[in-house]
C-alpha positions in Angstrom: -3.1 -13.5 -11.2 -7.2 -13.0 -11.0 -8.1 -9.9 -12.6 -8.8 -8.4 -9.0 -5.3 -8.9 -7.7 -3.1 -6.1 -7.2 0.8 -7.0 -6.3 3.2 -4.5 -4.6 5.5 -5.4 -8.2 1.9 -4.0 -10.0 3.3 -0.7 -11.7 0.0 1.2 -10.8 -0.4 0.1 -7.5 3.4 1.2 -6.9 2.2 4.4 -9.1 -1.0 4.5 -6.6 0.9 4.4 -3.2 3.9 6.9 -4.4 1.2 9.2 -5.5 -0.6 9.8 -1.9 2.5 9.4 -0.1 3.0 12.7 -2.1 -0.4 14.4 -1.8 -0.1 13.7 2.2 3.4 15.3 2.4 2.3 17.9 0.0 -0.4 18.7 2.5 1.5 18.2 5.5 4.6 20.6 4.2 1.8 23.1 3.3 0.2 23.2 6.5 4.2 23.0 8.7 4.5 25.9 6.9 1.3 27.6 7.2 0.9 27.3 10.4 4.7 29.2 11.5 3.1 32.3 9.4 -0.1 32.0 11.2 -3.3 30.7 13.4 -7.1 29.4 12.7 -9.3 28.9 14.5 -11.2 25.8 13.9 -13.6 22.8 15.3 -11.7 19.8 14.2 -7.8 19.6 13.3 -8.8 17.8 10.3 -11.1 21.0 9.5 -8.2 23.4 10.7 -5.7 21.4 7.9 -8.0 21.6 5.1 -8.5 25.5 6.1 -4.5 26.3 6.0 -3.9 24.4 3.1 -7.3 26.0 1.2 -6.0 28.9 2.2 -2.3 28.8 1.0 -2.9 28.0 -1.9 -5.2 30.2 -3.0 -2.0 33.1 -2.1 0.5 31.4 -3.5 -0.9 30.8 -6.6 -3.2 33.0 -6.4 -6.6 31.2 -6.8 -9.8 32.1 -8.4 -13.3 32.0 -7.1 -14.1 29.0 -8.6 -10.8 27.4 -8.1 -11.1 28.2 -5.1 -14.5 26.1 -4.0 -13.3 23.3 -7.0 -9.6 23.3 -4.8 -12.1 23.8 -1.9 -14.4 19.8 -3.2 -10.5 18.3 -3.7 -9.4 18.5 -0.5 -12.5 17.2 1.5 -12.2 13.8 -0.3 -8.3 13.9 -0.3 -9.1 14.5 4.0 -11.6 11.5 3.7 -9.7 9.5 1.8 -6.7 9.9 3.6 -8.1 9.8 7.3 -9.8 7.0 6.1 -6.6 5.4 5.1 -5.7 6.2 8.4 -8.1 4.6 10.2 -7.9 1.4 8.4 -3.8 1.8 8.9 -5.0 2.2 12.7 -7.1 -1.6 12.4 -4.3 -3.7 11.2 -1.2 -2.4 13.7 -3.5 -3.0 16.2 -5.0 -7.1 14.9 -1.2 -6.9 14.3 0.4 -6.6 17.9 -2.8 -9.0 19.1 -1.8 -11.6 16.9 2.0 -11.5 18.5 0.7 -11.2 22.1 -1.6 -13.9 21.3 1.6 -16.4 20.8 4.5 -14.8 23.9 4.3 -15.6 27.3 3.5 -13.5 30.6 6.5 -12.3 30.9 7.3 -11.3 26.9 3.6 -9.8 26.9 5.5 -7.4 29.6 9.1 -6.9 27.5 6.2 -6.4 24.0 4.2 -3.5 25.6 7.2 -1.6 27.2 8.6 -1.8 24.0 5.9 0.0 22.8 5.8 2.2 24.8 9.1 3.2 23.9 8.5 3.1 20.8 5.6 5.8 21.0 7.4 7.7 23.1 10.3 7.9 20.8 7.9 9.2 18.1 6.2 12.3 20.0 
């Protein structure tokens, strides 16, 4: 293996993805719990989630003002990174759909589009 090639069997890669997943799950769980008890007025969903997380952690952990400011920086970085990854994932999905569509007949394309719409409806 070359020095810059990372494999799914590499423990560092698995650990990194596991940590990202766990951080996302934690933020999601905190955000869901918090939205059930309070509402915020925010300029964007990203800001709302960040502020809810900051508020919840501040309250639950009794953070000092210094810790709150440092946490705000961490959350800002995390949300930027998370959304950049989400954008990349969206691009990968679109590319995959495009490549699949290229090899289908017109009739198969119609069925494939229907399948995608049904899958999207099920997720909502």
